[in-house]
N, C-alpha and C positions, 0 to 999 in steps of 0.2 A: 505493502499502500502508501504513495508517495507522500511522505508530513508521515511521517508514522519510522520511530526506531523498534531495531530489533529487540528482543532481552538484553542476546550476547554485548550489542552495540548499546543496551543502557548499561548495563552490570559492568563494561571497560569505563566508560562517563565514569560510572559511580567511582570504578576505582584509585582513576586516574584524578577526578576531583576530592577523595576520601587522604592521598597518599599526601597532596597538594595541602591541604590542612593540614597533618600531617607534620605535616615537615617545616610548615610556619610555624608552626604549635611551639617544636623543636628548638626552633632560630628563636621566637618570645622569651623563652622558659630562662628564668634567671641561673646563672651558675653561682650555686653557694660555695667563697672560698673559703666562708668562716666558722661554717655549720657542722657537723663533724657526729652522725651515729654509728655509734659504739656496740654492738652488744653487749658485751659486759662491761658495761661502764651505765651510768647509770639507769642499770634495764632494757637502755636499749634509747632512753630519749635522744633527742634531740639535745649538741650541748656545742657550747663556745667554744671553738679551736682546740678540742677533745680536752680541755679544759672539765670537773667537774661541775659546770656551772650549766643548770640546763635549760634553754632560749624558754620554754615555759616560768620558770622561774625570774628572766630577764624580764617582758614582759607584763609579768604579774605585778613588778615593778613600777612599769611604764603606765598600769595600769591603776595601782593604786597611787596616782599623781605621784611619784618622788621622780623626786630631782632628777637632771642625768650626775649631777655633782653630788649625788648622795647614793646615790646607781655604786658611778666610776667607785665612790671614798669605803663604801659595803663590799666592793669587789672590784677592787688597785689591782687587780690582771687585766679587766677589762678597760675596751677604748670604746669611744664614742660609734666608729666604723662597728664593733662589736653589735652592739650596742640598734645599732643604722642595725642592720643586719637582719636580728633578734625579726623585732619590729620588720620585717621582709619579709622574712621566713614567715611567720605567724601569716600573715598578708597573702601565702600564700597557700599557704594549708588553707584557709576560709576557704580562696577561690573553685581549691580543688574538691574539694568536699561539700554534700550536704550535712546543714547542720541544723537538728532542733530546735523548731522554735516557738516556743507559744503564741498561740493566736487569742489578737487582743482586739475582741472582737465588740 
């Protein structure tokens, strides 16, 4: 039939588009250089630079409205860049999964 695509042509088109999307996502994926995961450390929780400082701890301190200077004083091994990347990692983790939310109606 003129103007219609066969199933195999549609499948090829779909695969090509899907691969392009996957490549684009990989290009857009941030490479985290300060976040490490070691199954033998802190129960495998993401940590800062192999230190025993979980990303969740740093993000929690920021959420508790601690100033960066307070965080750095509490954890002298941390740097400004560590805090920034912990927040970026947390933001990416939330983007990648659906979290249960309370429906407010």
